[in-house]
PyMOL Python script that loads the backbone (N, CA, C, O; Angstrom):
from pymol import cmd

cmd.read_pdbstr("""\
ATOM      1  N   MET A   1      -8.986   0.335   8.971  1.00  0.00           N
ATOM      2  CA  MET A   1      -8.475   1.145   7.844  1.00  0.00           C
ATOM      3  C   MET A   1      -8.526   0.196   6.446  1.00  0.00           C
ATOM      4  O   MET A   1      -7.917  -0.845   6.200  1.00  0.00           O
ATOM      5  N   ASN A   2      -9.413   0.900   5.694  1.00  0.00           N
ATOM      6  CA  ASN A   2      -9.535  -0.119   4.719  1.00  0.00           C
ATOM      7  C   ASN A   2      -8.270   0.737   3.339  1.00  0.00           C
ATOM      8  O   ASN A   2      -7.454   1.569   3.736  1.00  0.00           O
ATOM      9  N   ASN A   3      -8.323   0.438   2.190  1.00  0.00           N
ATOM     10  CA  ASN A   3      -7.114   0.747   1.466  1.00  0.00           C
ATOM     11  C   ASN A   3      -7.478   0.186  -0.240  1.00  0.00           C
ATOM     12  O   ASN A   3      -8.214  -0.797  -0.321  1.00  0.00           O
ATOM     13  N   ASN A   4      -7.108   0.637  -1.181  1.00  0.00           N
ATOM     14  CA  ASN A   4      -7.104   0.500  -2.539  1.00  0.00           C
ATOM     15  C   ASN A   4      -6.082  -0.142  -3.257  1.00  0.00           C
ATOM     16  O   ASN A   4      -6.204  -0.453  -4.441  1.00  0.00           O
ATOM     17  N   LEU A   5      -4.842  -0.401  -2.423  1.00  0.00           N
ATOM     18  CA  LEU A   5      -3.389  -0.884  -2.170  1.00  0.00           C
ATOM     19  C   LEU A   5      -3.215  -1.799  -3.726  1.00  0.00           C
ATOM     20  O   LEU A   5      -2.358  -1.712  -4.606  1.00  0.00           O
ATOM     21  N   LYS A   6      -4.428  -2.677  -3.594  1.00  0.00           N
ATOM     22  CA  LYS A   6      -3.972  -3.866  -4.502  1.00  0.00           C
ATOM     23  C   LYS A   6      -4.318  -3.378  -5.762  1.00  0.00           C
ATOM     24  O   LYS A   6      -3.453  -3.383  -6.638  1.00  0.00           O
ATOM     25  N   LYS A   7      -5.324  -3.000  -5.976  1.00  0.00           N
ATOM     26  CA  LYS A   7      -6.302  -2.208  -7.052  1.00  0.00           C
ATOM     27  C   LYS A   7      -5.200  -1.221  -7.916  1.00  0.00           C
ATOM     28  O   LYS A   7      -5.190  -1.043  -9.134  1.00  0.00           O
ATOM     29  N   LEU A   8      -4.543  -0.806  -7.189  1.00  0.00           N
ATOM     30  CA  LEU A   8      -2.944   0.186  -7.674  1.00  0.00           C
ATOM     31  C   LEU A   8      -2.082  -0.517  -8.027  1.00  0.00           C
ATOM     32  O   LEU A   8      -1.659  -0.568  -9.182  1.00  0.00           O
ATOM     33  N   ARG A   9      -1.719  -1.114  -7.170  1.00  0.00           N
ATOM     34  CA  ARG A   9      -1.134  -2.428  -7.507  1.00  0.00           C
ATOM     35  C   ARG A   9      -1.013  -3.197  -8.795  1.00  0.00           C
ATOM     36  O   ARG A   9       0.024  -3.086  -9.450  1.00  0.00           O
ATOM     37  N   ASP A  10      -2.226  -4.151  -9.305  1.00  0.00           N
ATOM     38  CA  ASP A  10      -2.377  -4.480 -10.003  1.00  0.00           C
ATOM     39  C   ASP A  10      -2.481  -3.864 -11.351  1.00  0.00           C
ATOM     40  O   ASP A  10      -2.107  -4.517 -12.325  1.00  0.00           O
ATOM     41  N   GLU A  11      -3.110  -2.275 -11.539  1.00  0.00           N
ATOM     42  CA  GLU A  11      -2.839  -1.501 -12.638  1.00  0.00           C
ATOM     43  C   GLU A  11      -1.681  -1.335 -13.133  1.00  0.00           C
ATOM     44  O   GLU A  11      -1.669  -1.175 -14.354  1.00  0.00           O
ATOM     45  N   LEU A  12      -0.390  -1.312 -12.438  1.00  0.00           N
ATOM     46  CA  LEU A  12       0.640  -1.277 -12.730  1.00  0.00           C
ATOM     47  C   LEU A  12       1.374  -2.506 -13.032  1.00  0.00           C
ATOM     48  O   LEU A  12       2.601  -2.499 -13.134  1.00  0.00           O
ATOM     49  N   ASN A  13       0.553  -3.733 -13.203  1.00  0.00           N
ATOM     50  CA  ASN A  13       1.122  -4.921 -12.960  1.00  0.00           C
ATOM     51  C   ASN A  13       2.230  -5.570 -12.321  1.00  0.00           C
ATOM     52  O   ASN A  13       3.069  -6.292 -12.859  1.00  0.00           O
ATOM     53  N   LEU A  14       2.129  -5.172 -10.883  1.00  0.00           N
ATOM     54  CA  LEU A  14       3.402  -5.391 -10.060  1.00  0.00           C
ATOM     55  C   LEU A  14       2.700  -6.151  -8.995  1.00  0.00           C
ATOM     56  O   LEU A  14       1.697  -5.849  -8.348  1.00  0.00           O
ATOM     57  N   SER A  15       3.786  -7.669  -8.945  1.00  0.00           N
ATOM     58  CA  SER A  15       3.660  -8.507  -7.724  1.00  0.00           C
ATOM     59  C   SER A  15       3.810  -7.604  -6.745  1.00  0.00           C
ATOM     60  O   SER A  15       4.202  -6.443  -6.628  1.00  0.00           O
ATOM     61  N   GLN A  16       3.137  -8.972  -5.682  1.00  0.00           N
ATOM     62  CA  GLN A  16       3.419  -7.814  -3.919  1.00  0.00           C
ATOM     63  C   GLN A  16       4.734  -7.905  -3.697  1.00  0.00           C
ATOM     64  O   GLN A  16       5.178  -6.994  -2.998  1.00  0.00           O
ATOM     65  N   ASP A  17       5.739  -8.951  -4.176  1.00  0.00           N
ATOM     66  CA  ASP A  17       7.166  -9.170  -3.919  1.00  0.00           C
ATOM     67  C   ASP A  17       7.907  -7.681  -4.356  1.00  0.00           C
ATOM     68  O   ASP A  17       8.560  -6.933  -3.629  1.00  0.00           O
ATOM     69  N   ALA A  18       7.554  -7.520  -5.868  1.00  0.00           N
ATOM     70  CA  ALA A  18       8.040  -6.298  -6.518  1.00  0.00           C
ATOM     71  C   ALA A  18       7.749  -5.252  -6.010  1.00  0.00           C
ATOM     72  O   ALA A  18       8.679  -4.516  -5.680  1.00  0.00           O
ATOM     73  N   PHE A  19       6.657  -4.916  -5.821  1.00  0.00           N
ATOM     74  CA  PHE A  19       6.125  -3.879  -5.191  1.00  0.00           C
ATOM     75  C   PHE A  19       6.963  -3.661  -3.475  1.00  0.00           C
ATOM     76  O   PHE A  19       7.440  -2.624  -3.013  1.00  0.00           O
ATOM     77  N   SER A  20       6.897  -5.038  -2.841  1.00  0.00           N
ATOM     78  CA  SER A  20       7.424  -4.419  -1.341  1.00  0.00           C
ATOM     79  C   SER A  20       8.861  -3.992  -1.581  1.00  0.00           C
ATOM     80  O   SER A  20       9.347  -3.308  -0.680  1.00  0.00           O
ATOM     81  N   SER A  21       9.659  -4.276  -2.664  1.00  0.00           N
ATOM     82  CA  SER A  21      11.007  -4.019  -3.071  1.00  0.00           C
ATOM     83  C   SER A  21      10.787  -2.316  -2.974  1.00  0.00           C
ATOM     84  O   SER A  21      11.209  -1.458  -2.199  1.00  0.00           O
ATOM     85  N   LYS A  22      10.116  -2.301  -3.886  1.00  0.00           N
ATOM     86  CA  LYS A  22      10.100  -0.510  -4.213  1.00  0.00           C
ATOM     87  C   LYS A  22       9.562   0.329  -3.105  1.00  0.00           C
ATOM     88  O   LYS A  22       9.302   1.525  -3.239  1.00  0.00           O
ATOM     89  N   VAL A  23       9.437  -0.215  -2.222  1.00  0.00           N
ATOM     90  CA  VAL A  23       9.132   1.000  -0.715  1.00  0.00           C
ATOM     91  C   VAL A  23       9.756   0.107   0.438  1.00  0.00           C
ATOM     92  O   VAL A  23       9.398   0.199   1.612  1.00  0.00           O
ATOM     93  N   ASP A  24      10.792  -0.824  -0.052  1.00  0.00           N
ATOM     94  CA  ASP A  24      11.367  -1.360   1.082  1.00  0.00           C
ATOM     95  C   ASP A  24      11.082  -2.054   2.547  1.00  0.00           C
ATOM     96  O   ASP A  24      11.570  -2.075   3.677  1.00  0.00           O
ATOM     97  N   VAL A  25       9.820  -2.686   1.701  1.00  0.00           N
ATOM     98  CA  VAL A  25       9.284  -3.842   3.306  1.00  0.00           C
ATOM     99  C   VAL A  25       8.949  -5.217   2.689  1.00  0.00           C
ATOM    100  O   VAL A  25       9.025  -5.366   1.469  1.00  0.00           O
ATOM    101  N   SER A  26       8.687  -5.935   3.271  1.00  0.00           N
ATOM    102  CA  SER A  26       8.373  -7.183   3.438  1.00  0.00           C
ATOM    103  C   SER A  26       7.337  -7.286   1.876  1.00  0.00           C
ATOM    104  O   SER A  26       6.926  -6.279   1.299  1.00  0.00           O
ATOM    105  N   ARG A  27       7.101  -8.519   1.473  1.00  0.00           N
ATOM    106  CA  ARG A  27       6.047  -9.000   0.871  1.00  0.00           C
ATOM    107  C   ARG A  27       4.808  -9.302   1.686  1.00  0.00           C
ATOM    108  O   ARG A  27       3.691  -9.061   1.230  1.00  0.00           O
ATOM    109  N   GLN A  28       4.982  -9.803   2.831  1.00  0.00           N
ATOM    110  CA  GLN A  28       3.968 -10.270   3.628  1.00  0.00           C
ATOM    111  C   GLN A  28       3.637  -8.570   4.416  1.00  0.00           C
ATOM    112  O   GLN A  28       2.494  -8.194   4.677  1.00  0.00           O
ATOM    113  N   THR A  29       4.285  -8.138   4.557  1.00  0.00           N
ATOM    114  CA  THR A  29       3.702  -6.640   4.792  1.00  0.00           C
ATOM    115  C   THR A  29       2.772  -5.592   4.252  1.00  0.00           C
ATOM    116  O   THR A  29       2.079  -4.676   4.695  1.00  0.00           O
ATOM    117  N   ILE A  30       3.247  -6.469   2.395  1.00  0.00           N
ATOM    118  CA  ILE A  30       2.457  -5.585   1.648  1.00  0.00           C
ATOM    119  C   ILE A  30       0.859  -6.331   1.611  1.00  0.00           C
ATOM    120  O   ILE A  30      -0.238  -5.775   1.560  1.00  0.00           O
ATOM    121  N   ASN A  31       1.197  -7.803   1.657  1.00  0.00           N
ATOM    122  CA  ASN A  31      -0.103  -8.531   1.760  1.00  0.00           C
ATOM    123  C   ASN A  31      -0.938  -8.364   3.348  1.00  0.00           C
ATOM    124  O   ASN A  31      -2.033  -8.888   3.551  1.00  0.00           O
ATOM    125  N   SER A  32      -0.329  -7.690   4.202  1.00  0.00           N
ATOM    126  CA  SER A  32      -1.190  -7.344   5.472  1.00  0.00           C
ATOM    127  C   SER A  32      -1.773  -6.513   5.348  1.00  0.00           C
ATOM    128  O   SER A  32      -2.939  -6.439   5.734  1.00  0.00           O
ATOM    129  N   ILE A  33      -0.975  -5.367   4.607  1.00  0.00           N
ATOM    130  CA  ILE A  33      -2.257  -4.321   4.417  1.00  0.00           C
ATOM    131  C   ILE A  33      -2.846  -4.583   3.051  1.00  0.00           C
ATOM    132  O   ILE A  33      -3.525  -3.586   2.808  1.00  0.00           O
ATOM    133  N   GLU A  34      -2.896  -5.100   2.429  1.00  0.00           N
ATOM    134  CA  GLU A  34      -3.866  -5.303   1.199  1.00  0.00           C
ATOM    135  C   GLU A  34      -5.079  -5.939   2.231  1.00  0.00           C
ATOM    136  O   GLU A  34      -6.252  -5.575   2.144  1.00  0.00           O
ATOM    137  N   ASN A  35      -4.762  -6.601   2.879  1.00  0.00           N
ATOM    138  CA  ASN A  35      -5.984  -7.404   3.595  1.00  0.00           C
ATOM    139  C   ASN A  35      -6.656  -6.714   5.019  1.00  0.00           C
ATOM    140  O   ASN A  35      -7.532  -7.169   5.755  1.00  0.00           O
ATOM    141  N   ASN A  36      -5.942  -5.522   5.096  1.00  0.00           N
ATOM    142  CA  ASN A  36      -6.557  -4.867   6.419  1.00  0.00           C
ATOM    143  C   ASN A  36      -6.747  -5.617   7.716  1.00  0.00           C
ATOM    144  O   ASN A  36      -7.714  -5.752   8.467  1.00  0.00           O
ATOM    145  N   LYS A  37      -5.023  -6.230   7.735  1.00  0.00           N
ATOM    146  CA  LYS A  37      -4.762  -6.684   9.143  1.00  0.00           C
ATOM    147  C   LYS A  37      -3.294  -5.803   9.678  1.00  0.00           C
ATOM    148  O   LYS A  37      -2.679  -6.037  10.719  1.00  0.00           O
ATOM    149  N   PHE A  38      -3.027  -4.973   8.869  1.00  0.00           N
ATOM    150  CA  PHE A  38      -1.863  -4.151   9.402  1.00  0.00           C
ATOM    151  C   PHE A  38      -2.416  -2.864   8.950  1.00  0.00           C
ATOM    152  O   PHE A  38      -3.007  -2.965   7.875  1.00  0.00           O
ATOM    153  N   ASP A  39      -2.390  -1.409   9.577  1.00  0.00           N
ATOM    154  CA  ASP A  39      -2.286  -0.138   9.235  1.00  0.00           C
ATOM    155  C   ASP A  39      -0.713   0.268   8.849  1.00  0.00           C
ATOM    156  O   ASP A  39       0.072   0.315   9.796  1.00  0.00           O
ATOM    157  N   PRO A  40      -0.320   0.499   7.807  1.00  0.00           N
ATOM    158  CA  PRO A  40       0.890   0.891   7.872  1.00  0.00           C
ATOM    159  C   PRO A  40       1.429   2.641   8.545  1.00  0.00           C
ATOM    160  O   PRO A  40       0.763   3.673   8.629  1.00  0.00           O
ATOM    161  N   SER A  41       2.677   2.405   8.875  1.00  0.00           N
ATOM    162  CA  SER A  41       2.959   3.657   9.843  1.00  0.00           C
ATOM    163  C   SER A  41       3.224   4.915   8.887  1.00  0.00           C
ATOM    164  O   SER A  41       3.632   4.690   7.748  1.00  0.00           O
ATOM    165  N   LEU A  42       3.045   5.987   9.234  1.00  0.00           N
ATOM    166  CA  LEU A  42       2.680   7.216   8.722  1.00  0.00           C
ATOM    167  C   LEU A  42       4.285   7.447   7.552  1.00  0.00           C
ATOM    168  O   LEU A  42       4.145   7.908   6.420  1.00  0.00           O
ATOM    169  N   PRO A  43       5.486   7.093   8.026  1.00  0.00           N
ATOM    170  CA  PRO A  43       6.434   7.119   6.891  1.00  0.00           C
ATOM    171  C   PRO A  43       6.248   5.981   5.514  1.00  0.00           C
ATOM    172  O   PRO A  43       6.625   6.224   4.367  1.00  0.00           O
ATOM    173  N   LEU A  44       5.611   4.786   5.947  1.00  0.00           N
ATOM    174  CA  LEU A  44       5.360   4.279   4.658  1.00  0.00           C
ATOM    175  C   LEU A  44       4.298   4.185   4.188  1.00  0.00           C
ATOM    176  O   LEU A  44       4.148   3.511   3.169  1.00  0.00           O
ATOM    177  N   ALA A  45       3.191   4.867   4.820  1.00  0.00           N
ATOM    178  CA  ALA A  45       1.803   5.199   3.957  1.00  0.00           C
ATOM    179  C   ALA A  45       2.508   6.539   3.071  1.00  0.00           C
ATOM    180  O   ALA A  45       2.107   6.591   1.909  1.00  0.00           O
ATOM    181  N   MET A  46       3.274   7.373   3.381  1.00  0.00           N
ATOM    182  CA  MET A  46       3.906   8.307   2.497  1.00  0.00           C
ATOM    183  C   MET A  46       4.613   7.919   1.563  1.00  0.00           C
ATOM    184  O   MET A  46       4.695   8.674   0.593  1.00  0.00           O
ATOM    185  N   LYS A  47       5.382   6.581   1.536  1.00  0.00           N
ATOM    186  CA  LYS A  47       6.144   6.111   0.615  1.00  0.00           C
ATOM    187  C   LYS A  47       5.382   5.543  -0.380  1.00  0.00           C
ATOM    188  O   LYS A  47       5.696   5.500  -1.569  1.00  0.00           O
ATOM    189  N   ILE A  48       4.163   5.013   0.223  1.00  0.00           N
ATOM    190  CA  ILE A  48       3.363   4.313  -0.808  1.00  0.00           C
ATOM    191  C   ILE A  48       2.597   5.190  -1.537  1.00  0.00           C
ATOM    192  O   ILE A  48       2.275   4.957  -2.702  1.00  0.00           O
ATOM    193  N   ALA A  49       2.274   6.204  -0.923  1.00  0.00           N
ATOM    194  CA  ALA A  49       1.527   7.566  -2.004  1.00  0.00           C
ATOM    195  C   ALA A  49       2.175   8.137  -2.678  1.00  0.00           C
ATOM    196  O   ALA A  49       1.637   8.506  -3.723  1.00  0.00           O
ATOM    197  N   ASN A  50       3.642   8.512  -2.459  1.00  0.00           N
ATOM    198  CA  ASN A  50       4.893   9.155  -3.406  1.00  0.00           C
ATOM    199  C   ASN A  50       4.702   7.929  -4.581  1.00  0.00           C
ATOM    200  O   ASN A  50       4.038   8.084  -5.606  1.00  0.00           O
ATOM    201  N   PHE A  51       5.381   6.756  -4.234  1.00  0.00           N
ATOM    202  CA  PHE A  51       5.331   5.916  -5.193  1.00  0.00           C
ATOM    203  C   PHE A  51       4.292   5.808  -6.064  1.00  0.00           C
ATOM    204  O   PHE A  51       4.619   5.275  -7.125  1.00  0.00           O
ATOM    205  N   PHE A  52       3.081   6.154  -5.974  1.00  0.00           N
ATOM    206  CA  PHE A  52       1.873   5.919  -6.732  1.00  0.00           C
ATOM    207  C   PHE A  52       1.077   7.599  -6.918  1.00  0.00           C
ATOM    208  O   PHE A  52      -0.094   7.901  -7.142  1.00  0.00           O
ATOM    209  N   ASP A  53       2.223   8.381  -6.723  1.00  0.00           N
ATOM    210  CA  ASP A  53       2.203   9.760  -7.062  1.00  0.00           C
ATOM    211  C   ASP A  53       0.541  10.231  -6.827  1.00  0.00           C
ATOM    212  O   ASP A  53      -0.166  10.814  -7.648  1.00  0.00           O
ATOM    213  N   LYS A  54       0.085   9.687  -5.145  1.00  0.00           N
ATOM    214  CA  LYS A  54      -0.815  10.006  -4.669  1.00  0.00           C
ATOM    215  C   LYS A  54      -0.724  10.658  -3.526  1.00  0.00           C
ATOM    216  O   LYS A  54       0.353  10.845  -2.960  1.00  0.00           O
ATOM    217  N   ARG A  55      -2.307  11.227  -2.908  1.00  0.00           N
ATOM    218  CA  ARG A  55      -2.142  11.943  -1.608  1.00  0.00           C
ATOM    219  C   ARG A  55      -2.618  10.437  -0.703  1.00  0.00           C
ATOM    220  O   ARG A  55      -3.492   9.678  -1.120  1.00  0.00           O
ATOM    221  N   ILE A  56      -1.921  10.241   0.459  1.00  0.00           N
ATOM    222  CA  ILE A  56      -2.286   9.176   1.584  1.00  0.00           C
ATOM    223  C   ILE A  56      -3.666   8.992   1.756  1.00  0.00           C
ATOM    224  O   ILE A  56      -4.056   7.893   2.149  1.00  0.00           O
ATOM    225  N   GLU A  57      -4.814  10.282   1.422  1.00  0.00           N
ATOM    226  CA  GLU A  57      -6.218  10.121   1.789  1.00  0.00           C
ATOM    227  C   GLU A  57      -6.753   9.021   0.383  1.00  0.00           C
ATOM    228  O   GLU A  57      -7.702   8.237   0.424  1.00  0.00           O
ATOM    229  N   ASP A  58      -5.896   9.247  -0.704  1.00  0.00           N
ATOM    230  CA  ASP A  58      -6.158   8.787  -1.792  1.00  0.00           C
ATOM    231  C   ASP A  58      -6.335   7.232  -1.855  1.00  0.00           C
ATOM    232  O   ASP A  58      -7.069   6.603  -2.617  1.00  0.00           O
ATOM    233  N   ILE A  59      -5.324   6.654  -0.684  1.00  0.00           N
ATOM    234  CA  ILE A  59      -5.274   4.932  -1.115  1.00  0.00           C
ATOM    235  C   ILE A  59      -5.774   4.618   0.592  1.00  0.00           C
ATOM    236  O   ILE A  59      -5.925   3.447   0.941  1.00  0.00           O
ATOM    237  N   PHE A  60      -5.922   5.349   1.228  1.00  0.00           N
ATOM    238  CA  PHE A  60      -5.829   4.827   2.865  1.00  0.00           C
ATOM    239  C   PHE A  60      -7.091   5.252   3.439  1.00  0.00           C
ATOM    240  O   PHE A  60      -7.272   6.414   3.075  1.00  0.00           O
ATOM    241  N   PHE A  61      -8.094   4.832   4.204  1.00  0.00           N
ATOM    242  CA  PHE A  61      -9.497   5.610   4.211  1.00  0.00           C
ATOM    243  C   PHE A  61      -9.991   5.035   5.132  1.00  0.00           C
ATOM    244  O   PHE A  61      -9.461   3.934   5.277  1.00  0.00           O
ATOM    245  N   GLU A  62     -10.935   5.284   6.001  1.00  0.00           N
ATOM    246  CA  GLU A  62     -11.535   4.616   7.326  1.00  0.00           C
ATOM    247  C   GLU A  62     -12.547   4.055   6.862  1.00  0.00           C
ATOM    248  O   GLU A  62     -13.018   4.461   5.799  1.00  0.00           O
ATOM    249  N   GLN A  63     -13.099   3.026   7.526  1.00  0.00           N
ATOM    250  CA  GLN A  63     -14.323   1.929   7.151  1.00  0.00           C
ATOM    251  C   GLN A  63     -15.332   2.849   7.796  1.00  0.00           C
ATOM    252  O   GLN A  63     -15.185   3.843   8.506  1.00  0.00           O
ATOM    253  N   GLU A  64     -16.393   2.227   7.343  1.00  0.00           N
ATOM    254  CA  GLU A  64     -17.666   3.379   7.417  1.00  0.00           C
ATOM    255  C   GLU A  64     -18.223   1.997   8.266  1.00  0.00           C
ATOM    256  O   GLU A  64     -19.345   1.995   8.772  1.00  0.00           O
TER     257      GLU A  64
END
""", "prot")
cmd.dss("prot")
cmd.show_as("cartoon", "prot")
cmd.util.cbc("prot")
cmd.orient("prot")
């Protein structure tokens, strides 16, 4: 699954560490999601989407 998490995070000038604190996960988890090495659970995807006031589909999408 691809995502535009890094782009959204960068737009708010948030480091991975700062953002990870906001969604209650480790910095390594955010790094893994951004590098497409880890797909978040549905509850985590919802937390991330709510943080950015976006739909899950606006952040996470299938690879083509």
